[in-house]
Every structure is written in structure tokens, then in C-alpha cells.
C-alpha positions as CSV (number, residue, x, y, z in Angstrom):
1,M,19.0,-157.2,-73.8
2,K,18.8,-156.6,-77.2
3,P,20.5,-153.6,-78.6
4,G,17.4,-152.4,-80.0
5,R,15.8,-152.6,-76.5
6,R,18.6,-150.8,-75.0
7,Q,18.7,-147.8,-77.4
8,T,15.2,-147.0,-76.9
9,E,15.6,-147.5,-72.8
10,R,18.4,-144.6,-73.4
11,R,16.3,-142.6,-75.6
12,K,13.2,-142.7,-72.8
13,N,15.9,-141.7,-70.2
14,D,17.3,-138.8,-71.9
15,S,13.9,-137.6,-72.5
16,E,13.3,-137.9,-69.2
17,R,16.1,-136.1,-67.8
18,R,15.8,-133.3,-70.6
19,R,12.2,-132.8,-68.8
20,R,13.4,-132.5,-65.5
21,W,16.0,-129.8,-66.4
22,L,13.6,-127.8,-69.5
23,F,10.4,-125.7,-68.8
24,S,7.4,-127.0,-70.4
25,A,5.7,-124.5,-73.1
26,S,3.3,-123.0,-71.2
27,E,6.1,-122.1,-68.8
28,R,8.4,-120.5,-71.2
29,R,5.6,-118.3,-72.3
30,G,4.8,-117.2,-68.6
31,I,8.5,-116.4,-68.6
32,L,8.9,-114.3,-71.8
33,L,5.6,-112.1,-70.8
34,L,7.4,-111.5,-67.6
35,L,10.7,-110.4,-69.0
36,P,9.6,-107.2,-70.3
37,L,8.0,-106.3,-67.2
38,L,11.2,-106.7,-65.1
39,V,12.9,-104.8,-67.4
40,L,10.3,-101.9,-67.5
41,L,10.4,-102.1,-63.7
42,A,14.3,-101.7,-63.6
43,W,14.0,-98.8,-65.7
44,L,11.5,-97.3,-63.8
45,L,13.7,-97.6,-60.6
46,V,16.6,-96.2,-62.2
47,R,14.7,-93.1,-63.8
48,T,13.2,-92.5,-60.2
49,A,16.4,-93.0,-58.2
50,A,18.7,-90.8,-60.5
51,P,17.6,-86.6,-59.8
52,R,17.0,-84.4,-62.9
53,P,19.4,-81.8,-63.7
54,D,17.6,-79.3,-62.2
55,G,16.9,-81.1,-59.0
56,S,13.5,-81.5,-59.3
57,A,11.3,-84.3,-58.4
58,Q,10.7,-87.4,-60.3
59,L,6.8,-88.1,-61.0
60,L,5.4,-91.7,-61.4
61,G,1.8,-91.1,-62.4
62,D,0.0,-88.6,-60.3
63,R,1.9,-89.3,-57.5
64,L,5.6,-87.7,-56.1
65,V,8.2,-90.5,-55.9
66,G,11.1,-90.0,-53.4
67,Q,11.2,-86.5,-52.1
68,T,8.8,-84.1,-53.3
69,A,9.6,-80.0,-53.9
70,A,8.3,-79.5,-50.7
71,G,10.1,-82.2,-48.9
72,Q,13.3,-81.0,-50.4
73,A,12.9,-77.3,-49.5
74,E,12.3,-78.5,-46.2
75,G,14.8,-81.2,-45.5
76,P,18.1,-79.9,-43.2
77,A,20.4,-80.3,-46.4
78,A,18.5,-80.1,-49.3
79,E,19.2,-77.4,-51.9
80,A,22.0,-76.3,-49.2
81,D,23.7,-74.8,-52.8
82,T,21.0,-72.7,-54.0
83,V,19.0,-71.7,-50.9
84,R,19.6,-68.4,-49.8
85,L,17.7,-66.9,-46.6
86,F,17.2,-63.2,-46.6
87,A,14.7,-60.7,-45.1
88,F,11.8,-60.1,-47.3
89,D,8.2,-58.5,-47.3
90,P,5.9,-61.0,-48.0
91,N,3.7,-58.1,-49.6
92,E,6.2,-57.1,-52.1
93,V,8.7,-59.8,-52.3
94,T,9.1,-61.3,-56.4
95,Y,8.6,-65.4,-57.1
96,E,12.1,-65.7,-58.0
97,E,13.0,-64.1,-54.4
98,L,10.7,-67.1,-53.1
99,R,12.2,-69.5,-55.2
100,Q,15.8,-68.4,-53.7
101,L,14.5,-68.9,-50.3
102,G,14.0,-72.5,-51.3
103,M,9.9,-72.4,-51.6
104,P,8.8,-74.8,-54.1
105,K,7.9,-73.5,-57.7
106,R,3.8,-74.1,-57.0
107,T,3.8,-72.8,-53.4
108,A,5.7,-69.7,-54.8
109,A,3.3,-69.2,-57.7
110,G,0.3,-69.9,-55.1
111,L,1.4,-66.9,-52.7
112,V,2.0,-64.6,-55.7
113,K,-1.3,-65.4,-56.9
114,Y,-2.8,-65.3,-53.3
115,R,-1.7,-61.8,-53.5
116,A,-2.7,-60.5,-56.6
117,A,-6.4,-62.0,-55.6
118,G,-6.1,-58.8,-53.0
119,K,-4.5,-60.9,-49.8
120,V,-2.7,-58.5,-47.9
121,F,-0.1,-59.9,-45.3
122,A,-0.6,-58.0,-42.1
123,V,1.4,-60.7,-39.8
124,P,4.1,-63.1,-40.2
125,E,1.4,-65.9,-39.3
126,D,-0.8,-65.0,-42.6
127,V,2.1,-66.6,-44.5
128,A,1.3,-69.6,-42.8
129,L,-2.1,-69.8,-44.3
130,C,-1.1,-70.1,-47.8
131,Y,-1.4,-73.8,-48.8
132,G,2.0,-75.8,-49.8
133,V,3.7,-73.6,-46.6
134,T,4.1,-76.5,-44.2
135,D,5.0,-76.0,-40.4
136,S,8.7,-76.5,-40.8
137,M,9.1,-74.4,-44.3
138,Y,7.0,-71.6,-42.0
139,A,9.3,-71.9,-39.2
140,R,12.4,-71.7,-41.3
141,L,11.2,-68.3,-43.0
142,K,9.6,-67.0,-40.1
143,P,12.5,-64.8,-38.6
144,Y,13.2,-63.4,-42.2
145,I,9.5,-62.4,-42.8
146,V,9.3,-58.7,-42.3
147,I,5.9,-56.7,-42.5
148,G,6.0,-53.5,-44.4
149,E,4.9,-50.5,-42.1
150,A,2.3,-50.0,-45.3
151,Y,0.6,-53.3,-44.4
152,R,1.2,-53.7,-40.9
153,L,-1.4,-54.6,-38.8
154,R,-2.6,-51.7,-36.8
155,P,-5.0,-51.6,-33.8
156,R,-8.5,-49.8,-34.8
157,P,-8.9,-46.2,-33.0
158,Q,-11.9,-46.5,-30.8
159,S,-14.2,-43.3,-31.1
160,G,-14.0,-41.3,-27.4
161,A,-11.2,-43.4,-26.4
162,V,-9.0,-41.7,-23.2
163,A,-5.7,-41.5,-23.4
164,P,-4.1,-44.3,-21.1
165,A,-2.9,-42.9,-18.2
166,V,0.2,-45.5,-18.3
167,S,2.3,-45.2,-21.3
168,A,3.9,-48.2,-23.2
169,A,7.3,-46.5,-22.0
170,Q,6.6,-47.1,-18.2
171,E,5.7,-50.6,-18.8
172,R,8.7,-51.4,-20.4
173,T,10.9,-53.4,-17.9
174,D,10.4,-57.0,-16.8
175,T,10.1,-56.4,-13.0
176,A,7.5,-53.1,-13.0
177,S,4.1,-54.1,-12.4
178,F,1.1,-52.8,-14.5
179,D,-2.4,-52.7,-14.8
180,P,-3.9,-54.1,-17.3
181,N,-7.0,-51.7,-17.5
182,A,-4.4,-49.1,-18.4
183,L,-2.4,-50.3,-20.9
184,D,-2.8,-49.2,-24.7
185,A,-2.0,-51.8,-27.1
186,E,1.5,-50.8,-27.6
187,G,1.8,-51.4,-23.5
188,F,0.9,-55.0,-24.1
189,V,3.2,-55.4,-27.2
190,A,5.5,-54.2,-24.5
191,L,5.2,-57.0,-22.4
192,G,5.6,-59.3,-25.1
193,F,2.4,-59.9,-27.1
194,S,2.1,-59.6,-30.7
195,P,0.4,-56.6,-32.0
196,R,-2.7,-58.6,-33.0
197,Q,-2.8,-60.3,-29.7
198,A,-2.6,-56.7,-28.3
199,A,-5.3,-55.4,-29.8
200,S,-7.6,-58.2,-29.0
201,I,-6.4,-58.1,-25.4
202,V,-8.0,-54.2,-25.5
203,R,-10.9,-55.4,-27.3
204,F,-11.9,-58.0,-25.2
205,R,-11.2,-55.7,-21.9
206,E,-13.3,-53.0,-23.6
207,A,-16.3,-55.3,-24.1
208,R,-16.3,-56.6,-20.6
209,G,-15.8,-53.0,-19.1
210,G,-12.6,-54.2,-17.3
211,F,-10.8,-56.3,-15.8
212,R,-11.6,-56.4,-12.1
213,T,-8.9,-59.7,-11.1
214,A,-5.5,-61.1,-12.7
215,E,-7.9,-64.0,-13.6
216,D,-10.0,-61.7,-15.6
217,F,-7.4,-60.7,-17.5
218,A,-6.5,-64.4,-17.9
219,E,-9.6,-65.2,-19.6
220,S,-8.6,-63.5,-22.8
221,Y,-8.1,-66.4,-24.8
222,V,-4.5,-64.7,-26.5
223,V,-3.4,-64.8,-22.9
224,S,-1.7,-68.5,-22.6
225,E,-1.2,-69.9,-19.7
226,A,2.5,-70.0,-19.8
227,M,2.2,-66.0,-20.5
228,F,0.1,-65.7,-17.7
229,D,2.2,-67.5,-15.0
230,R,5.2,-65.1,-16.0
231,L,2.8,-61.7,-15.7
232,R,0.8,-63.2,-12.7
233,D,3.1,-61.4,-10.1
234,R,3.5,-58.4,-12.0
235,I,-0.4,-57.5,-12.5
236,A,-1.7,-54.6,-10.0
237,I,-5.2,-54.0,-10.9
238,V,-6.2,-50.3,-9.7
239,P,-9.9,-50.6,-8.0
240,A,-12.7,-48.8,-9.9
241,E,-12.8,-45.7,-7.3
242,G,-9.1,-45.7,-8.0
243,R,-8.7,-45.6,-11.6
244,P,-8.1,-42.7,-14.2
245,V,-10.5,-40.3,-15.1
246,G,-11.9,-41.9,-18.3
247,R,-11.2,-45.3,-17.7
248,V,-14.5,-47.4,-17.9
249,A,-15.7,-48.5,-14.3
250,E,-17.5,-52.1,-14.1
251,H,-20.9,-50.6,-13.5
252,E,-20.4,-48.1,-16.4
253,A,-22.3,-48.7,-19.6
254,V,-19.3,-49.3,-22.3
255,S,-20.1,-46.8,-25.2
256,S,-17.7,-47.8,-27.3
257,P,-17.1,-51.7,-27.2
258,G,-15.4,-52.2,-30.1
259,P,-15.6,-54.6,-33.3
260,V,-17.5,-57.8,-32.0
261,E,-15.2,-60.9,-32.9
262,L,-17.2,-63.8,-34.9
263,N,-15.9,-66.6,-33.6
264,G,-16.2,-65.8,-29.9
265,A,-19.5,-63.8,-29.9
266,D,-23.2,-64.9,-28.6
267,S,-26.3,-63.9,-30.0
268,A,-26.5,-60.8,-27.6
269,A,-23.4,-59.6,-29.0
270,L,-24.0,-60.4,-32.5
271,D,-27.7,-59.0,-32.2
272,G,-26.0,-55.4,-30.9
273,V,-24.2,-54.7,-34.1
274,P,-25.8,-52.9,-36.7
275,G,-27.3,-54.5,-39.6
276,I,-27.8,-58.1,-37.2
277,G,-30.9,-58.5,-35.9
278,P,-32.1,-62.0,-33.9
279,A,-32.4,-64.0,-36.9
280,T,-29.2,-62.9,-38.4
281,A,-27.8,-63.4,-35.3
282,A,-28.8,-67.3,-35.1
283,A,-27.9,-67.6,-38.7
284,V,-24.3,-66.5,-38.4
285,I,-23.5,-68.7,-35.0
286,A,-25.3,-71.6,-36.8
287,Y,-22.9,-71.2,-39.9
288,R,-20.2,-70.3,-37.5
289,G,-20.7,-73.9,-36.4
290,R,-20.7,-75.6,-39.7
291,L,-17.7,-73.7,-40.9
292,G,-15.4,-74.3,-37.6
293,G,-15.1,-70.6,-37.7
294,F,-14.8,-67.5,-39.7
295,H,-11.7,-66.4,-41.3
296,D,-12.8,-63.9,-42.9
297,A,-15.5,-61.3,-41.8
298,R,-17.5,-61.2,-45.1
299,Q,-18.3,-65.1,-44.9
300,V,-21.2,-63.6,-43.3
301,L,-22.6,-63.2,-46.5
302,E,-22.5,-66.5,-47.4
303,T,-25.6,-67.2,-44.5
304,G,-28.0,-65.9,-47.0
305,L,-29.6,-63.4,-44.3
306,V,-27.3,-60.7,-44.8
307,T,-27.4,-58.1,-47.8
308,E,-24.9,-56.3,-49.3
309,R,-26.6,-53.0,-47.7
310,N,-26.3,-54.4,-44.5
311,W,-22.9,-55.7,-44.8
312,E,-21.8,-52.0,-45.7
313,R,-23.1,-51.1,-42.3
314,M,-21.5,-53.8,-40.2
315,R,-18.6,-54.4,-42.2
316,E,-16.5,-51.9,-39.6
317,Q,-18.0,-53.4,-36.4
318,I,-17.1,-57.0,-36.9
319,W,-13.9,-58.9,-37.4
320,A,-13.0,-62.6,-37.4
321,D,-9.8,-64.4,-35.6
322,S,-9.0,-67.4,-37.5
323,C,-6.8,-68.4,-34.6
324,K,-10.1,-69.7,-33.3
325,I,-10.9,-72.1,-36.2
326,R,-11.6,-75.7,-35.4
327,K,-9.9,-77.6,-37.8
328,I,-10.7,-81.0,-39.8
329,D,-7.9,-83.3,-39.5
330,I,-8.4,-84.6,-43.1
331,N,-6.6,-87.8,-42.5
332,F,-8.6,-89.1,-39.6
333,A,-11.9,-87.5,-39.6
334,A,-14.7,-89.7,-39.6
335,P,-16.9,-89.0,-43.0
336,N,-19.9,-87.1,-41.5
337,T,-17.7,-84.7,-40.3
338,V,-15.9,-84.1,-43.5
339,A,-19.3,-84.0,-45.1
340,D,-20.9,-81.6,-43.1
341,H,-18.6,-78.7,-43.8
342,P,-20.2,-76.4,-46.1
343,Y,-17.3,-75.9,-48.5
344,I,-16.7,-79.8,-49.3
345,A,-19.8,-80.5,-51.9
346,P,-20.7,-84.5,-52.3
347,R,-18.5,-85.0,-55.5
348,T,-15.6,-83.7,-53.6
349,L,-16.3,-85.8,-50.5
350,R,-16.0,-88.5,-52.5
351,K,-13.0,-88.0,-54.1
352,I,-11.4,-87.2,-50.3
353,L,-12.5,-90.6,-49.2
354,R,-11.7,-92.6,-52.3
355,N,-8.1,-91.2,-52.2
356,R,-7.6,-91.2,-48.9
357,Q,-8.2,-95.0,-48.5
358,L,-6.0,-95.4,-51.3
359,K,-3.0,-93.4,-50.2
360,G,-3.4,-93.2,-46.5
361,G,-3.7,-89.5,-46.3
362,W,-2.0,-86.7,-47.8
363,S,0.9,-84.1,-46.1
364,T,-0.3,-80.8,-47.1
365,I,-2.9,-79.2,-49.1
366,E,-0.7,-79.3,-52.2
367,D,-0.8,-82.9,-52.2
368,M,-4.6,-83.2,-52.6
369,I,-3.9,-80.6,-55.7
370,E,-1.0,-82.9,-57.1
371,D,-3.9,-86.0,-57.1
372,H,-6.8,-83.7,-58.3
373,T,-8.6,-84.5,-55.0
374,L,-8.7,-80.8,-54.7
375,T,-8.8,-78.0,-57.4
376,M,-7.0,-75.1,-56.8
377,E,-10.2,-72.8,-55.8
378,E,-11.8,-75.4,-53.6
379,A,-7.8,-75.6,-51.9
380,A,-7.8,-71.8,-50.9
381,R,-11.5,-71.9,-49.7
382,L,-10.3,-74.8,-47.7
383,A,-7.2,-74.1,-46.4
384,P,-7.9,-72.3,-43.5
385,Y,-10.1,-75.4,-42.4
386,L,-7.9,-78.4,-42.9
387,H,-5.1,-80.1,-40.4
388,F,-3.1,-82.6,-42.0
389,G,-2.3,-85.4,-39.0
390,P,0.5,-88.1,-39.6
391,A,-0.5,-89.7,-42.5
392,P,1.3,-93.1,-43.0
393,R,4.4,-93.0,-44.9
394,E,4.1,-95.9,-48.0
395,N,7.0,-97.9,-48.5
């Protein structure tokens, strides 16, 4: 082979080897574009992994990365060096004290604003209604909640009521029998019911004219199966003819049935309230069905048939038990179920469905505020009506 031809072959082979090991021009441009993205991603990972000096959560766009402030407060060992649990009255506790209790900044501010708007915490369970207060957070704080005497829920006195024949002190032992027709609210509290439950039992008893059997007592919605099983053997109902004078008998008319509970009342019970006629009673029941229940008696004004004048007549004769509210599982409810709620406007519905599809759901109503699904005002109105089922966790 001639020398010139050998050199040509050598150069050709060298060029072939270089093509095998080097990238083409388009591949080099792709690598140059990819490198800045990889550097940015690495910087974000380092930034989100490192906690800030004040221990707050890191934000990536509109979503919390890592633990949220609520998650930090709920963790078994989170903020262990700063959280200090102590007895507090939610009607008087300050923002700084709530932060010391481990409550996230936004949740603490929301509770203070909720109170400034006129909310009174009459029972510890009212704290759980504040948006941002999760079940685990409330369970941790509940033993330390002390409602002051000025704010505590008291059973409303009934006109013409006769003092009970059996005092609360006579019913305090765990083995003594009792007649549920002869106990006052304090007597039911001594049996293990909360003040609100005791007041509800008294109203239920007076509305039906007394309990004839132990099963009648169990029909009160606040008497759980476990509580009834514990008390069943101690219930001793005195026949109507043997009841103390002044106690309402089955055949007697109830002169003072007490306030009507809106979430359990039928049209006949509502029609008996001053200021509510048949048409208004039907409207209240229909609106109750759309809402899922009333959490405040004043919501009857939203039916459009109750005037302010009639409201002043009926306000002392009605009340709402928020425990009866039928809640919407916002993470799994069908779109038409969400759309039927009167507090969810079409524009809000579209945001809920879009963000739920993108995120998979929410853990608290606070999350819905964070990603701008709900405004603060919408969240305040919807908080009693939403339940958050377990949403799938993102990787």
C-alpha cells in the first residue's frame, strides 16, 4: 500500500474513533441546556432539606415542602425545646401563649381573630371548630383547656320549672340507681355527661313529656351506646302515678318544652315556635338539608323567610346542635354533592375540583387557604361542614 494511502486510512480510522467517543453538536447543546436545570434542582433540594433558623417550614411555590407548621406542632418530638403545655382559657389566651402551646402562627392568629369577631368558647370542643386545629392538635391541647366561669355553658332555666326531687349529690355514686325523669342537668353531669349533653337530655325529656322506659332515655342522641350500657342496670323509672308532684306525666301537656333544636326538629316542632309558620318551617327544613345542618341558630335568617322582627321573637326558643351536622368529605365527595352546598359558589367549586385533582386532596382547611382554594371568609363559613378524609401523600 502506498504511503499516502496509508496516511489517509489512518486519518479515517482516527476520525471514526473520535466519532464513537464524542457527542454530536446537537447532543452537546442538549447537555448545556440540561446542566443549569440540574444545578437548580440540586440547589432547591439543599434549600428545602435545611431548616431555617426559626424552625419554620420551607415554601416551594404555593405548597409546603417537608413538614408544615401544623405538622411540626403535631409531631411527637417536634418543637420539643419550645413547646410548653399549660392550662389556658381560649377566651382569654394571647397569641404569644398559643404559640408557646405549639400552635402554628396562622392557626393562633385565626383563633384570636375568631374570638375578636364575637366567638365565645363555651365548651372545649369549640376550639376544635377553629380552622387549622387538627384532630391530633386538639387531642393534645384538650386536657389543658379550662373554660372560665364567665364563659361556661349553662343550661337555660325553664319558666315554671319545679326543683327536681332527686339532687345531684344523691346520684354521685357509681352504684346508686337513678330515675332520668327526676334528675336535673347537674345530676346528669354527675353521671358522666358533659354540661352540653346534660342540658340536651333535659330538653329532650321535657319535649317528649318524660321517659317511660330505659330505651326512651337511650333515644336521646347524646346518650351513646357505651354510656347506655354502663347506666342501663342503674336506671329505675318511677311510674307516672308515683312521680313527685310537679313532674310532667305522659298524658299531661308540656307547658314549657324548652328551646327547639333545629337539626332534629320536625315541621310540627318548628311550627310551634313563635315567628315560624308552616311555610317558614318547610323552608328551614329544606335549607337544613342543603347545609347539612345548622351550627348557629341565626342561620335560619338565610332562608329568606325569617325577618329580623320574627328572629327577635324566636331567638330564645331555638338552638342548634353542631354535633348533628352532616359533613362533606371534601377529598372524596362527588362533585354534585359539593356543588349542592349553599356556601360553595360555582367559581369556588371549580377551584376545589381542579386543585383536588392536582394535589389529591387536603389534610386541613388551612391547606385549602394556603393553595388559594378558599379565602379566609369562605373557610370560616365552611369549617363546620368539611371533613378531611385521608388524602394520598405525594412522593
